[in-house]
MINUSE-428354 format. One record per residue (C-alpha): residue in one letter; x, y, z. Coordinates in Angstrom, 2 decimals, decimal comma. Layout:
BEGIN
ATOM/A/X/Y/Z
...
This chain:
BEGIN
ATOM/M/125,29/160,09/-55,89
ATOM/K/129,44/160,25/-55,34
ATOM/I/130,18/163,00/-52,70
ATOM/K/132,43/165,28/-54,33
ATOM/S/133,03/167,70/-51,98
ATOM/I/134,89/167,12/-48,63
ATOM/V/132,97/166,60/-45,51
ATOM/T/133,42/169,31/-42,77
ATOM/R/132,25/170,09/-39,36
ATOM/G/129,27/172,52/-38,63
ATOM/T/128,63/171,66/-42,67
ATOM/F/124,70/170,66/-43,06
ATOM/L/123,96/167,90/-44,83
ATOM/G/122,40/169,38/-48,07
ATOM/A/126,02/171,28/-48,46
ATOM/L/127,99/168,32/-48,02
ATOM/L/125,92/166,70/-51,08
ATOM/A/126,27/169,70/-52,81
ATOM/G/129,86/170,43/-53,09
ATOM/A/131,39/171,64/-49,55
ATOM/S/135,15/171,97/-49,83
ATOM/L/137,76/173,37/-47,14
ATOM/P/141,65/173,65/-47,87
ATOM/L/144,02/170,97/-47,91
ATOM/Q/146,37/170,33/-44,56
ATOM/A/148,45/168,55/-45,86
ATOM/Q/150,74/169,06/-43,47
ATOM/D/148,38/168,81/-40,52
ATOM/H/146,88/165,62/-40,33
ATOM/K/145,63/167,02/-36,32
ATOM/A/143,98/169,94/-38,08
ATOM/L/141,94/167,42/-40,82
ATOM/H/141,26/164,94/-38,66
ATOM/Q/139,11/167,74/-36,47
ATOM/K/137,59/168,91/-39,23
ATOM/A/136,01/165,84/-40,35
ATOM/I/133,00/164,06/-39,41
ATOM/V/134,96/160,44/-38,50
ATOM/V/132,81/158,16/-38,28
ATOM/D/132,93/154,57/-37,05
ATOM/T/130,00/151,89/-37,91
ATOM/H/130,87/149,37/-35,69
ATOM/N/131,87/149,36/-31,88
ATOM/D/130,86/146,58/-29,23
ATOM/V/131,65/148,39/-25,90
ATOM/L/127,43/148,03/-24,77
ATOM/I/128,53/144,27/-24,05
ATOM/A/130,80/146,32/-21,38
ATOM/V/128,25/148,37/-20,72
ATOM/M/125,57/145,35/-19,49
ATOM/D/128,62/144,03/-17,33
ATOM/G/128,48/147,18/-15,40
ATOM/L/130,52/149,65/-16,54
ATOM/D/130,45/153,31/-17,22
ATOM/I/131,41/155,02/-20,44
ATOM/A/131,30/158,29/-18,90
ATOM/E/134,48/156,90/-16,91
ATOM/D/138,36/156,65/-18,02
ATOM/L/137,73/152,65/-18,99
ATOM/R/141,55/152,71/-19,66
ATOM/G/143,02/149,39/-19,63
ATOM/K/139,26/147,63/-19,40
ATOM/T/137,75/148,90/-22,66
ATOM/H/138,84/150,36/-25,91
ATOM/S/135,96/153,44/-25,37
ATOM/D/134,77/155,68/-23,47
ATOM/L/133,45/159,08/-24,09
ATOM/A/136,51/160,91/-23,55
ATOM/R/138,03/158,46/-25,66
ATOM/F/135,94/158,84/-28,49
ATOM/K/136,46/162,51/-27,88
ATOM/E/140,07/162,19/-28,06
ATOM/G/140,50/160,17/-31,05
ATOM/G/137,75/162,12/-32,74
ATOM/V/134,99/160,07/-33,31
ATOM/D/131,93/162,40/-34,32
ATOM/V/129,91/159,60/-34,90
ATOM/Q/129,87/156,31/-33,21
ATOM/I/127,47/153,54/-33,82
ATOM/F/127,16/151,04/-30,86
ATOM/S/126,12/147,59/-31,56
ATOM/V/123,83/145,78/-30,15
ATOM/W/124,96/142,57/-29,55
ATOM/S/123,68/138,60/-29,15
ATOM/D/125,30/135,24/-29,85
ATOM/E/123,07/132,33/-31,21
ATOM/T/122,29/131,80/-27,46
ATOM/Y/119,65/134,00/-27,38
ATOM/G/117,27/133,25/-30,05
ATOM/K/113,34/132,89/-29,79
ATOM/G/112,17/134,40/-26,62
ATOM/K/114,91/136,19/-25,83
ATOM/G/117,02/137,72/-28,54
ATOM/F/114,07/140,89/-29,49
ATOM/A/113,81/141,95/-25,14
ATOM/Y/118,37/141,40/-25,03
ATOM/A/118,39/144,13/-27,89
ATOM/N/115,97/146,40/-25,89
ATOM/R/117,87/145,86/-22,80
ATOM/Q/121,10/146,95/-24,75
ATOM/I/119,21/150,00/-26,42
ATOM/D/117,45/150,97/-23,09
ATOM/S/121,79/151,32/-21,78
ATOM/L/122,91/153,08/-24,41
ATOM/Y/119,08/155,88/-23,77
ATOM/A/120,63/155,92/-20,04
ATOM/I/123,84/156,76/-21,11
ATOM/A/123,03/159,26/-23,49
ATOM/A/120,19/160,72/-20,18
ATOM/R/122,75/160,63/-18,28
ATOM/N/125,67/162,85/-20,79
ATOM/P/123,34/164,92/-22,67
ATOM/D/126,34/167,69/-22,67
ATOM/K/128,16/164,44/-24,65
ATOM/L/125,98/162,02/-26,49
ATOM/R/123,41/162,33/-28,66
ATOM/I/121,42/159,80/-30,01
ATOM/V/120,43/160,71/-33,90
ATOM/T/118,29/158,54/-35,85
ATOM/S/118,49/160,91/-39,81
ATOM/P/121,20/162,65/-41,33
ATOM/E/119,68/165,85/-40,36
ATOM/E/119,67/164,98/-36,63
ATOM/L/123,07/163,92/-37,00
ATOM/M/124,16/166,94/-38,92
ATOM/Q/122,91/168,67/-35,53
ATOM/A/124,63/166,71/-32,94
ATOM/V/128,14/167,36/-35,16
ATOM/K/127,75/171,07/-34,56
ATOM/Q/126,35/171,29/-31,00
ATOM/Q/130,15/168,93/-30,62
ATOM/K/128,06/165,83/-29,11
ATOM/L/128,97/162,41/-30,26
ATOM/A/126,74/161,15/-32,17
ATOM/A/125,52/157,70/-31,42
ATOM/M/124,01/155,54/-33,86
ATOM/I/122,36/151,77/-32,55
ATOM/G/123,16/148,70/-34,82
ATOM/V/121,69/145,37/-34,93
ATOM/E/124,20/143,08/-34,82
ATOM/G/122,01/139,56/-35,75
ATOM/G/119,01/138,82/-37,39
ATOM/H/118,46/136,46/-35,12
ATOM/M/117,32/138,97/-32,09
ATOM/I/113,92/139,81/-34,40
ATOM/E/113,08/136,66/-33,98
ATOM/D/111,37/136,13/-37,71
ATOM/K/108,76/138,61/-36,49
ATOM/L/108,71/141,50/-38,97
ATOM/G/106,87/144,11/-36,07
ATOM/Y/110,05/143,15/-34,64
ATOM/L/112,53/144,75/-37,34
ATOM/D/109,70/147,39/-37,37
ATOM/S/109,97/148,23/-32,99
ATOM/L/113,66/147,66/-33,06
ATOM/Y/113,45/150,63/-36,37
ATOM/S/111,07/152,55/-34,49
ATOM/R/113,88/152,56/-31,02
ATOM/G/116,34/154,39/-33,33
ATOM/T/118,30/150,92/-35,17
ATOM/R/119,85/152,39/-38,68
ATOM/Y/121,15/148,95/-39,81
ATOM/L/120,39/145,33/-39,30
ATOM/T/123,30/142,63/-39,38
ATOM/L/121,05/140,35/-41,45
ATOM/T/123,38/137,13/-39,70
ATOM/W/125,89/136,97/-37,00
ATOM/N/127,85/133,90/-37,11
ATOM/N/125,09/132,07/-36,82
ATOM/S/122,26/131,44/-39,28
ATOM/T/118,48/132,88/-39,08
ATOM/S/116,08/130,40/-40,64
ATOM/W/116,23/133,20/-43,15
ATOM/A/119,66/133,84/-43,67
ATOM/S/123,00/131,98/-43,74
ATOM/S/125,76/132,98/-42,23
ATOM/A/129,65/133,00/-43,29
ATOM/A/130,82/130,93/-40,64
ATOM/D/128,02/128,54/-41,65
ATOM/E/128,14/128,60/-45,04
ATOM/T/131,92/128,06/-45,06
ATOM/G/131,90/125,35/-42,75
ATOM/G/128,93/123,08/-44,11
ATOM/T/126,73/123,81/-41,36
ATOM/V/123,92/125,53/-42,55
ATOM/P/120,80/124,85/-41,15
ATOM/N/118,91/122,12/-43,36
ATOM/A/121,69/123,19/-46,18
ATOM/Q/119,41/126,36/-46,74
ATOM/K/121,99/128,74/-48,25
ATOM/G/120,96/132,19/-49,10
ATOM/L/117,59/134,18/-48,10
ATOM/N/114,44/132,50/-48,39
ATOM/D/111,15/134,37/-49,07
ATOM/F/110,98/135,64/-45,44
ATOM/G/114,57/136,95/-45,65
ATOM/R/113,86/138,45/-48,75
ATOM/Q/110,07/139,39/-46,91
ATOM/V/113,10/141,50/-44,41
ATOM/V/115,54/142,87/-47,12
ATOM/R/112,30/144,74/-48,49
ATOM/R/110,84/146,03/-45,45
ATOM/M/114,44/147,40/-44,17
ATOM/N/114,69/149,28/-47,46
ATOM/E/111,03/150,50/-47,11
ATOM/L/112,16/151,84/-43,19
ATOM/G/115,04/153,16/-43,88
ATOM/M/117,14/150,85/-42,38
ATOM/M/120,41/150,16/-44,00
ATOM/V/120,99/146,54/-44,60
ATOM/D/124,54/145,10/-43,36
ATOM/L/126,01/142,62/-44,99
ATOM/S/129,02/141,95/-42,18
ATOM/H/128,93/138,03/-41,54
ATOM/V/126,49/136,64/-44,23
ATOM/G/128,24/133,88/-46,46
ATOM/E/128,62/134,50/-50,05
ATOM/Q/124,86/132,88/-51,53
ATOM/T/123,14/135,84/-48,81
ATOM/F/125,34/138,14/-50,21
ATOM/W/124,42/137,91/-53,44
ATOM/D/120,51/136,97/-52,65
ATOM/V/120,88/140,82/-50,77
ATOM/M/122,24/142,34/-53,86
ATOM/E/119,53/140,77/-56,33
ATOM/T/116,86/142,34/-53,65
ATOM/T/117,93/145,17/-52,00
ATOM/T/116,74/148,39/-53,79
ATOM/K/118,69/150,88/-51,51
ATOM/P/122,77/151,30/-50,65
ATOM/V/123,83/148,41/-48,80
ATOM/I/126,92/148,80/-46,06
ATOM/V/129,42/146,38/-44,76
ATOM/S/130,01/147,63/-41,12
ATOM/H/133,01/145,75/-40,30
ATOM/S/135,20/143,62/-42,90
ATOM/S/137,85/143,61/-45,17
ATOM/A/139,41/142,63/-47,97
ATOM/Y/139,88/138,44/-49,11
ATOM/A/142,28/139,48/-51,38
ATOM/I/144,73/140,27/-48,66
ATOM/R/143,78/138,01/-46,46
ATOM/P/141,84/135,13/-47,13
ATOM/H/138,68/134,74/-44,35
ATOM/A/135,14/133,63/-44,58
ATOM/R/134,54/137,06/-42,93
ATOM/N/136,10/139,24/-45,76
ATOM/L/134,87/140,29/-49,14
ATOM/K/136,08/138,74/-52,45
ATOM/D/136,61/140,96/-55,25
ATOM/E/133,30/140,20/-56,95
ATOM/Q/131,99/141,07/-54,30
ATOM/I/133,70/144,64/-53,48
ATOM/R/132,64/145,29/-57,34
ATOM/A/129,59/144,43/-56,53
ATOM/I/129,02/147,08/-53,60
ATOM/A/130,47/149,85/-55,49
ATOM/K/128,06/149,10/-58,33
ATOM/N/125,56/149,25/-55,51
ATOM/G/126,57/152,68/-53,99
ATOM/G/127,61/151,09/-50,74
ATOM/V/130,19/151,23/-48,69
ATOM/I/132,97/148,63/-47,34
ATOM/Q/133,67/149,92/-43,39
ATOM/L/136,79/147,81/-42,73
ATOM/N/137,92/145,78/-39,89
ATOM/F/140,45/146,40/-36,91
ATOM/F/140,92/142,82/-35,99
ATOM/S/144,10/142,08/-36,41
ATOM/G/143,22/138,04/-37,47
ATOM/F/140,71/139,77/-40,55
ATOM/L/143,78/141,59/-41,80
ATOM/D/146,63/139,05/-41,48
ATOM/S/146,80/135,42/-42,36
ATOM/K/150,45/135,47/-40,47
ATOM/F/148,37/136,30/-37,12
ATOM/D/147,03/133,36/-35,71
ATOM/K/149,94/131,47/-36,07
ATOM/R/152,14/134,40/-34,19
ATOM/Q/149,22/134,43/-31,40
ATOM/K/149,54/130,67/-30,78
ATOM/Q/153,72/130,68/-30,32
ATOM/F/152,72/133,69/-28,11
ATOM/L/149,89/131,50/-26,05
ATOM/A/152,48/128,72/-26,19
ATOM/K/155,40/129,55/-24,97
ATOM/H/153,67/130,86/-21,51
ATOM/Q/151,27/127,68/-21,45
ATOM/A/152,70/127,18/-17,50
ATOM/E/151,55/130,05/-16,69
ATOM/L/148,10/130,55/-18,45
ATOM/D/147,43/127,23/-16,63
ATOM/S/148,15/127,76/-13,79
ATOM/L/145,15/131,09/-14,10
ATOM/K/143,28/128,54/-15,58
ATOM/K/143,44/126,80/-11,80
ATOM/L/142,70/129,55/-10,16
ATOM/G/139,49/130,34/-11,96
ATOM/W/140,27/132,90/-14,67
ATOM/S/138,86/133,04/-18,02
ATOM/T/140,46/133,02/-21,05
ATOM/S/140,19/136,25/-22,20
ATOM/R/141,09/137,71/-18,31
ATOM/R/144,66/134,98/-18,55
ATOM/N/144,86/136,36/-21,90
ATOM/E/144,75/140,27/-21,08
ATOM/W/147,30/138,99/-17,67
ATOM/L/149,61/137,96/-20,22
ATOM/K/149,41/140,83/-22,52
ATOM/E/149,99/143,18/-19,38
ATOM/K/152,95/140,86/-18,50
ATOM/Y/154,60/140,79/-21,44
ATOM/P/154,44/143,89/-23,30
ATOM/A/156,90/143,75/-25,61
ATOM/E/156,21/139,97/-27,34
ATOM/A/152,74/140,93/-27,14
ATOM/N/152,97/143,75/-29,30
ATOM/A/155,07/141,78/-32,05
ATOM/V/152,16/139,51/-32,43
ATOM/R/150,34/142,34/-33,76
ATOM/P/150,46/143,40/-37,49
ATOM/P/151,83/146,90/-38,41
ATOM/L/149,60/150,09/-38,68
ATOM/S/150,09/149,60/-42,95
ATOM/L/148,63/146,34/-43,39
ATOM/L/145,06/147,68/-42,54
ATOM/L/145,65/150,27/-45,14
ATOM/D/147,10/148,12/-47,65
ATOM/H/143,67/146,33/-47,22
ATOM/L/141,83/150,11/-47,83
ATOM/D/144,44/150,57/-50,91
ATOM/H/143,07/147,36/-52,26
ATOM/I/139,33/148,37/-51,98
ATOM/V/140,54/152,12/-54,08
ATOM/K/142,33/150,46/-56,74
ATOM/L/139,50/148,19/-57,40
ATOM/V/137,37/150,53/-57,30
ATOM/G/138,26/153,89/-56,29
ATOM/V/137,42/156,31/-53,21
ATOM/D/134,07/156,02/-52,41
ATOM/Y/132,58/153,16/-51,18
ATOM/V/135,57/152,32/-48,32
ATOM/G/135,74/153,33/-44,53
ATOM/F/136,39/152,27/-41,01
ATOM/G/134,16/149,85/-39,01
ATOM/S/136,23/149,11/-36,29
ATOM/D/135,08/146,61/-34,13
ATOM/F/136,55/147,84/-30,80
ATOM/D/135,52/146,29/-27,86
ATOM/G/134,32/143,26/-29,91
ATOM/I/138,08/142,16/-30,89
ATOM/S/141,05/141,16/-28,86
ATOM/S/143,55/142,31/-31,01
ATOM/A/144,01/145,52/-33,41
ATOM/P/147,19/146,69/-35,51
ATOM/Q/150,26/148,50/-33,69
ATOM/Q/149,25/152,29/-32,92
ATOM/L/145,45/151,19/-33,00
ATOM/D/145,24/150,82/-28,76
ATOM/G/141,55/152,25/-28,75
ATOM/V/139,32/155,16/-29,93
ATOM/E/141,75/158,08/-29,48
ATOM/D/144,00/157,00/-31,57
ATOM/F/141,67/157,36/-34,70
ATOM/P/143,94/160,39/-35,42
ATOM/V/146,43/157,98/-36,82
ATOM/L/144,99/156,77/-39,67
ATOM/T/144,17/160,45/-41,33
ATOM/R/148,27/160,74/-40,66
ATOM/E/149,12/157,25/-42,70
ATOM/L/146,67/157,97/-45,42
ATOM/L/148,05/161,99/-46,12
ATOM/V/151,57/159,67/-45,94
ATOM/R/150,36/157,05/-48,39
ATOM/G/149,53/160,49/-50,65
ATOM/Y/146,00/160,83/-50,23
ATOM/S/144,05/163,79/-50,95
ATOM/A/142,36/165,89/-48,10
ATOM/Q/139,60/165,50/-50,15
ATOM/D/139,39/161,51/-50,71
ATOM/I/140,36/161,41/-46,66
ATOM/E/137,43/162,94/-45,65
ATOM/K/135,34/160,84/-47,74
ATOM/I/136,95/157,66/-46,04
ATOM/L/137,23/158,37/-42,65
ATOM/G/133,30/159,68/-42,99
ATOM/G/131,57/161,34/-46,50
ATOM/N/131,13/157,56/-48,16
ATOM/F/129,24/156,12/-45,13
ATOM/L/126,99/159,78/-44,53
ATOM/R/125,95/159,49/-48,32
ATOM/V/124,79/156,35/-47,92
ATOM/F/122,78/157,14/-44,38
ATOM/Q/120,93/159,63/-46,73
ATOM/E/119,93/157,43/-49,63
ATOM/N/118,59/154,24/-47,36
ATOM/A/116,82/157,34/-45,10
ATOM/V/113,06/158,47/-45,81
ATOM/P/112,08/161,88/-46,09
ATOM/K/109,74/162,46/-43,03
ATOM/S/106,14/163,14/-44,31
């Protein structure tokens, strides 16, 4: 089922799917943005929380995100990523995932007037009506289930509503994009094995969305043959514009549309702009002496790079791609398959660079402005900002008995 209506705050999801509408706000992007249900399907700020930061505080200059800036940016639904790298393997990954989930529940308990953890479309709409941030959980990396369907069930029971089947590292049952393109797939086993298909089928049964960001092409196609529900791609972009293993080729985009899924565009400069890496290297090389001095003081790479950006803001900003390039990725998908299969998955707080004008979650309204400038209707903008994801969430959800 495709959403043919505009999604508005305070509208019950049944009305959303039945055809509610709102007047065109062509001259006021802020009003349109405020009325929309804005969904971001991937944010990594829990990494900073695990390092001791509190998103209830003003974290400007430290993170892309905090509760006040979610409100400022009109973000209604945020899927918080639960992430770990390959060093959190068996005996570690599941426990660490639960620690991160614990941290989100603790934030919700301390800020009940600002944030609510939601696990169903109905709860999501209630949170939006209450003008609270609807917080959802997505686990980024199938290694955290440690090859156990019981762990998958447990993560679902704690509120996880999507699982990214792989991060950059492959699991024993699914190969990643990084490993497939790098020729480093364990045991040369590309795609899903029998257990991997069991994982996908179990996710379908539970009502947990299958996330295909980070997975290899063979894994992608194996999932499309296995799943009975629409998939999501929580934070990826278009390969035709920026050839990168993390992006989707046109035939994959068409397959997702046929499946009824949705592609949520990643904001990372390196996934949007083929020339970004070269500009970034030139910027760092120009100031290598200063970076070397800071390295001798024991500063981490990320801290050194952040210091450099703060000292030379004009140069650092020039390295970033223009905002228009992100919209070019969106236009490409819309021209290929239509407006019903695309949205935004920022990857804020998991990326080192975003396009110009997107400095944090507070800047989401500029996307609405630029979509209007490009001639998208209010109805289509509502789909892109959140309606398309809400449809997929609804179609994956298992009705309560």
